[in-house]
Every structure is written in C-alpha cells, then in structure tokens.
N, C-alpha and C positions, 0 to 999 in steps of 0.2 A: 406670792409667799404661801407656803402650805400651812395648814392648821397646826402641824406638829412644830414647825419652826416658830410660829407665833408664840407658843407656850414656852419655848426654850430661851428666847431673848430675855424676858423678865427674870428668869432664874439666873442667867449669867449676870445680869445687871445687879441683882441683889447679892449674889454670892461672892463676886470678885472683891468688893471692899472688905467683907468679913475675912476672906482668905488672907488679904494683905495685912489686916489688923492682927490676926493670930500669928502670922509669920514675923511680925515686928517690922514690916517694911515702912519706910517713910513715904509721904505722898510723891507720886511719880512726877517727873518733869514733863514738859509739853511734848518733847520728842518721844518719851516713853509712852505717853498716852496715845500719841499718833500711831506708834507701832502696835499698841494694843488694839486700837480700833481697826487697823488693817488686818491683824490676825483674826479678830472677831468677824470681820467681813468675809474672810476666806472660809472660816468655820461655818458661817451661815450659808455660803454657796454650796459647801459639801452637804450640809443637811438638806438643802433644797434639792440637790441632785439625788440623794438617797431616797427622798420621799416623793420624787416626781412620778406622776401618772402620765403615760403617753397621751398626747392629744390626738384628735381625729386626724388620721393620715400620718401620724408620727411613727417612729420606729421603736420597736422593742430593742433593747441593747443588743446589737449584733445581728438582729433579725431583719428579714426582708419587709418591704412595705406591703400593705394589703393592696392587691390590684384594684379593689373596689373603692379605695380611698379617693375622695374628691369627685366621685361620680354622682349623678343625680340620685335622689332618695329612692331606695328600693333596689339599687344595684349592689347586691352582695357578691361575695367571692365564689359562691357556688349556686347552682340553679335554685330558683324560687326563694332566695334569701335576700335580706336587706341589711345594710350596715347600721349598727346601733350608733346613734349620734354620740360624738365625743370619744369613740373607741375605735380599735382596729378589729372588732369582733363582728362577724356576720352571723345572723340568726335566721333560721327557717322555722315557721310554725305550720304544722300540718296535722293530719289525722284522718278520721273517717267517721261517717255516721252509717250505722248498719242495723238492719232488722233481720233476724233469722227465725223461721217458723219450722217446727218439728211436728210431723204427723206420724205418731207411733202406730204402726200396724200391729206390732206385738212387742212384748218385752219392755214396755214403758215403765217409768218409775212410779212409786206409790204417790198418791195425792200429796202434793207438797208445793213449795215455792216453784212456780213455773219457770224461773230463771236458773234453777239449781243444777240440772243434770244435762251433760252432753251425751250424745249417743255413743261416741267412739272412745278413744283412749282416755284414761283418767276420768271416765264417766260411767255410762250405763253398761257398756259391753263387758267390762271386767266384773260387773255386779248383776249381770242379766238374771232375771227370775228363773230359777231352776225347775226343770220338768221332773217333779217328784210324784211318782204314782205307786208308792208302796215298795219300791226296791230297797234292798238292804245294802249297807256299806260295811265292808269288812266281815260280812257274813252274819252280823247280829244287829247293827244299828239301822233303824228305819227313821229317816229324817221327817220332820213335820212337813205337811203339804204347804207349798208357797202359793197362796191364793193370787198373788200378783201375776203369776204366770198366765192366769186365765183372764185377767182384767187389765192388762197393760196396753190398752188401745185408747189413745188420747191425743190431744193437740196442745202444744205449748208454743209460745212466742217470746222473744226477748231482744232488746236492743243492747245487751251487755257487751257486744263486740265493738261498739263505738269507742273511738280512741282519740286522745290528744297526744301530740308529739312535738318536742322541741329539740332543735339541733343547733349548735354553734360551732364556728371555726375561727381560730385566731392565729395569725402568723407569729412565730417566735424563733429565737436563735436555735432551738432544739427541734425545729420542724413545726408543722402545723398542729396546734392543740385543738382537740375536738371534745365536745360534750354532747350527750344524747340522753333524753329522759322521755318516757312515755307512760301513759295510763290508759287502762280500760275501765269498765264499770262492772267488773265481775268479782268484787271483793265483798267481805274479807276472805282470804284463803282460797280465792278462786271459786267461791260457791254462789256467786250471783245474789248475795243476800241484800234485802232491803234495809234502809236506814230504820224504818219503823216495822219491826218484825210482826207485830200484832196486826198491822194494817194489811200487809200483802197487797196483791193487785186488786182486791175488792174495793180499796179506797184510793190507792195511788201506787206508783211503782218507783219508789225513791231508792234507786240503786246506789251503792257505795263504790267509790273509785278504788282502784287497785294499781299500785306501781308495777309496771312490767319491767322496764329497763331503766337503769340510771348508771351511766359510766362515762368516764373521761379518758382521753388518750393523748399522749405526747410522744411523737415519734412512734417507736415500736411498743411503748409501754401502755397498758390498759389497766385501769382500776375501777371497781364498782360492780354492778350487777349486769351481766350479759349472758348470752348463751354459753354453755359450757364449752371449753376448748375441745372436749371430746365429741361434741355434736357437729354434724355437717348439715346445716339447714338448707343448703343448696341442693341436697340430694333427697329432699322430702317432697312428695307429690302435692299437687294443689287440690285441696278438698274444701267443701263448704261446711262440713262438720267441725264444730268448734273443738271437739276433742281430738280429731285427727286419727291417723292410723296407729295401731300398736306396732311394736317392734323397732321403733326408731331409737337411735342413740340419744341418751339424755346427758345432762339435765337441761331442761329448756331455759331456765333463768336461774343464775346462781352468782353469789358474791365471789369475787376472785381478784387475783393479781396475775396479769399475763404479759409475756413479752414475745414479740414476733420479729423475726429477722429474715430478710430476703436471702435467697440462695441462688443468685443468678449464675454463678460459676460452678454450681454443683450439679452433677447428674442431669436431671431434667429441669433444673431451676426451681421455681415455686418458692415456698416459704416454710420455715420451721417455727412453731410456736410452743411455748411451755407455760404452764399455769399452776398456781397453788389455789385450790378452791375450798370453800367452806366445807368442813367435813360433816358427815352425819352417819352414825351407826344405826342400821335398820335391822331389827330382829323380829322374826315371826315366832310367836309362842302359841301354846294350845288355846289361849284366850284371845288371840289377836296380835296385831302388829304393835311393836314398841319402837319409837324413834328417840334419838338423843334429845330432841327438842319437843317431846310430847309428855303429857301427864300420864304416868303409868296407872294412876288410880282410876283412870277412865276405863280400864280394862275390866272384864268380868272375872277378876281374880278373887280367890277366897281371902277374906279379911282385907285389912288396909295395908297396902304396900307403900312404904314411905320413900323408897329409893328406886330411881329409874336405872336399870342395869346397863342401858346403852350409853356408853361414854365416848367422848371424842378427845383425842390427844394430839393428832397431827393432821395437817391439811391433806386433802386428796390432791395428788400430783398427776398432771396429764401432759402429754406431748402430742403434737399433731404435725403432719407433713401434708401440705396442700399444694396441688399443681393445677394450673389452668392451661388449656389448649384450645385451638379453634374448634375442635370437635366436642369439647366438653371439659370435664375436670375429674380428678380423683383425689381422695383424701384418706390418709391412714393415721389412726390415732390410738393411743393407749392410756390406761389409767391404773394407778396403784393407790389403794386406800387402806388405812388402818382401822380395824374393827375391834373395839375394846368392849368387853363384856364383864362387868363387875357389879356385884350386889352389895358391896360394902362389908360383907361378912366372910363367907367361906367360898365364894366363887370369884375367880379372877382369871379370865381367859383373854387372849389377844390373838387375832387372826389378821392375815394379809389378804385383802381382796384385790383382784386384778381383772382387767378386761381389755379386749382389742376390738377395733372397729375399722372397717374399710367401706368406702362408699364412692359414689360418683354420678355423673350424668353423661349421656352420649347423645349427640345430635347426628343421626344417621344420614340425613340429607337425601333420603331415597324419594323417588318419584317427583323430585322437585319440591318436596315439603321441607323447606328450610327452617321452619319454626318448630317442627316436631322434635320431641326428645324423650329418651328413657331416663328414669332415675332408679337407683338401687342402693341398698345398704345391707351389711351383715355386721352384727354385733354379738359378742359373747364373752363369757368369762366365769370365774368362780368367786363368789362373794361380791359380784359386780353390783347387785342391788339396783338402785335408782338409775344407774348408768345405762340400763336398758329401760327407756322411759315408760313408766307405768306405775299406777298408784298401788298395785298389789304386789310389786316386787320387793324383796328383802335380801339383805346380804347373808344373814344367818338364820338357821332354824334351830330351835331349842325345845327341850321338855321342861324348862324352868316355868314355875307357876307362882313364885313368890319368894320372899326373903328366906334364906336358909337358916337352920337352927343349930347345925353341927357340921364339923368338917368331914367326919367319917361316920357312916351308918352305924348306929348303936341301938340298943333296946330303947324304944320310946322316941327315936329319931330315925325315921325310915323314909324310903322313897326320895323324892326330890327335896325334902327338907334337909337331907344330907348333901353337903357340897360335892362329895365325890360321885354322887349319882346324877348330877346335872351335866347334860351333854349338849354341846352346840356344834353345828357343822355348817360350813359355807355352802350356799345354794348355788348349783350350776345353772346358769340362765343364758339363753340366747334369744336374739330377735332378728328379724329380717323383714324387708319391705321392698316392693318394686312397683313402678308405675309408668304409664305412657301418656303423653299429652299429644293430641292431634288438633290441628287448626283446620276447620272446615272452610273458613273464610277469614279475612282480616279482622272481623269482629266476633267470630263464633269459634269456640274451642270446646273440646271434651277431654276428660281425664278418666282413666280406669286404673285402679291400684289395689294392692293387696298387702296385708301385714300380718305377722305372726309373732307371738311372745310365748316362749316355752320355759318353764322352770321345774327342775327336779327337786321336790321336797320330800323329806322322809316322813311317811305317815306314822311310823313308830314313835317319832318325837312329838308330833303335833296332836296325836290322839284322834279318835274316830269322829268326834263332833266337828272339830276344825277341818279335818280331812274331807268330810262329807260335803260341807256347804260353804266353808269360809276360806279355803285355800285353793288357789287356781293352779292347775298344771299347765293349761294352755288357753290363750285368748287369740282369736282370729278376727280380723275386720277386712271388709272389702267395700270399695266405693266406686260408683260410676256417676258422672255428672255431665251437664251441658251448661256452658256459661256464655252469656251474650254481653258484649261490651259496646253499647251503641256509641259511646265516646270513651276516650282512653281512661277516664277517671271514674267510670261507673261500671259495676258488675251486677248482672241479674242472672241468677242461676237456679237450677234444680238438680237434686242429687238423690240417689238411692244408697242406703247403707245397710249392710248385713254384718251383724256382730255375733260371735259364737264363743262360748266359754265352756271349758271342761274342768271340773274340780279335781283335786288330787284323788278323791274317791270315785272319779269317773261318772259324776252326774253332770248333765248338760243343760245349757240354757241358751236362748237365742234372742236377738234384737233385730227387728226389721223397721226401718224408718225412712220416710220421705222428707227431704230437707229442701227448703227454699230460702234464698237469701238475696237481699238487695243491699249493695254497698256503694256509697258515694264518698270518694276521697277528696281531700282538699289540701 
C-alpha cells in the first residue's frame, strides 16, 4: 500500500457516514454494505495503480524492460554504468582530474588570481597587452602606454579543469530518457575564483564549482543547458589551452529547448534539429559592452544610468542539419535573433540578427593513417554577436552613452541626449578555424590548428578611446601540441599558443605561451 492510499482510507471512512446523514439515508442493509466495501476495494486498487512506482526490473507502462535488470550489481544498460537498486535507471559517474601550467613568454595577464585567465579564446588573446609606443589613433589620440606589454612574462598553474560528471538512462514508453550534469572548478562566471578571495593561493586554493551542462532528453526532445544547436563541437580541434581557438561557432553552453528528428529517407539522411535558446542582446557602446543580463552602472558612463537598454523579448531560434559518413561528417546551421534596444525614454529600436554556419571533419585515410583527420568551420552573419564564440563580440554598435533627455534635439538638449541622435547598427562578424590531427603511434598524437575572429565596427559610433584600445577588429590564435596517452584514460601534453589581436584603431598586441597539462579521466 502506498503512502497516498494510507491517507485516503481514513478520509473515506469518516466522510461516508456524514454524506449519508446529510442526504437523509437510512442505515444500509448488509447487502448494501457488502457492495460498498467491494466498491471501496476497487477504488483502493485504482489508487494503488496510479501511485505505483516501478520496482527493480519492472516495466514503465508500455515501455521495454531495462536489459540490465536482474544482472549482477554494476551491470548498467550502457558502458561503465550500474543499475540504481529499486529502479530501472542506470547511472554512470565520471570526470577527470587535471592540472594545467601556463608559461607566458609574452602577453601574460597582470598580477592577479593565477586561475583567472586562459591564453586563448574568451581569455587573454582578445585582451592581449597592446604595443603602444606613441602612435596616434584617428590622427589625434595617443593612448596611454600599457606597461603590461613589457612585463607579461610569468608562470601560472591551475586544477580548475577537473570535472565531475553524472549521466543516467531510463527506458520508457517514449524512448530512452537520459540526463546529464557536469561541473568543473572554474566558477563563478568562468573566472576560476577562490572561495576566499582575500586568501588566494598564498594560503590555499579553494576553487568554487561551476555548472557546465545540465540537460535531460526524452526521445528527440532535449531541455536544459547544453551546447547551442548552432555549434558543432565535433568540428573543433583538440587543444590543451582552456580557452581554445577563436572563430568557433557559439554558444558553448546555453539554456534551451531542442527537438531532433532523423531524416533517413531524405537526401543524405542525417538529422534535423531546431531549438529555442535563451536570448541575450549584446551592445557595444563608447564606454564598453552592455548585455541584457549585466549591470549597466558598471560602465564608465557619465552619471548614474538606471536603465539597461539591452532588452530581450523573444528566444534565439536555430536550426541545424547534421550528416555523418564513414569519411567524416558535415553540419549546416542557422540562427535568427531579436535585438531590442530601449532606454525607457526616447530610444526604442529593434533589429534582427542572423548567422550561418557550416563545418565538418574529413578522415583522408592517406598513407595508411586511418586515425588522422581534418576539422574546419566557417561562421558569419550580421548582428550574430555571441554566436561567433568570443567574449568581445557584440550584436550591435551604438553611440549611446546614457539615458536620453528629449526626443528631438533642441536648445539645451543636444548630442546623444536627444533620442533622434542615437544610432545603432548591427555588427558584421565572421569566424573560421581549421585543424589537423596526426597519430605518430597508437599512444602519441599531435594537433596543429588556426582560428580567426573578425568584426567590422564603426569607429564613428564608438569614439576614439574605445576604438583605440577597447574594441577588437580581429583576433587570431594558433596552436601546436604533442599529446602522449600511456593508457587510454590519461593524457600528458605540451602545447605552444600564439595569440594576436588588432583593435579597431589598428593597434596590435600578442600573446606567446607554453602550455602543459596532465589529465586523468575516470
């Protein structure tokens, strides 16, 4: 008997006499009481059925039995999993322990938390110290010298790439239900921060966990946080650098609802997937970037700005077509996003951002090298912003510097204080990357790869200061590595990274780093 039915019986026992009394019924005969008991028993059986939880090895209504049911402990339905006692669910617990060391030959970050910065994408390369030596920008502005350009030679080490992973699979009438959740120790916000900020590594290195993925699937339906449907992770090169290459399609992890359907009888087969992903309006202003989920008061804007002009109204919508073949795979995807720009007063603008992506891998099989492969991807669009993965990309550029005071320019209300003088334009952005992996032996492999991220921003909108040092026109990265796997679950590698950035004002900066990492998976 279930707990719910235990509580229902006393209620029925107390309520039936009251109902009879109110209705004016006379005491029931023996036959009537017998019928009542029979009906009550049938009702109880229904309640027990509705509340029933399948026992170990039992069936979900209409669903297949778990093939691991009844097997010895540890025999789950997929590799390295075990059956949770009393259920049809198999679970796998995994992860890795990793330590990465960065020896910065040039372009290293300022003295700070040694877990903070990656050399590649979303790290130091897009923020490389600029080589400023008295040159003018726009013919009149001379930026201040960046002393970090001359002192960026340092060593840092971090275990933040260590992970915990949990995966479950459960049979059901609608197909196999799966869940996946994983964490690393690079939080919060992917900054590798310590729990005790004042302590740092001089006392201890108490890193905070960060959720990476958390999603569930049932048949073709996926909900939760996963890679964007616009991204093709199978076409990205293997690197030791935690930041990775620039130019890849984004977003790496994003909340979404996705549906995938097989197309066996269509053209080349493969699968078609569509998703609705959490939106974000990303705007670049003369004082810095503004996002719909950020505090605008953190910008260096004149006065206090109480309203964040980046607004979200509709989800980003993506579609992707993915095909696998013995020689590799290819993927084609697209995204449409709504970019809403409102200051709550006299500026209300709405733009449509869009992007396209094509990628794949090819196994040439030449010279008998069956494990070697090429990877490649091309991504571009207008107002695409974060869908070319990079922390410095935005969908819109604007001359907005604060809340407006009037709709049309008048005496005493001039410049961008007047709503009709505020201009915003979608930014044209493209990214590309390519790589090749070669296996020297069954346990030794190398990767060489290259990535580029280019964005055309208007210097007239952003102003000379932002154009000179804060806004990137182009970021390039290249990696070369050697990785040894003495056993299948251990990687020991060394890598060289070169990162290069060019601001909208054509000032350049470089990063040169030697990277070493050991990783043990479990």
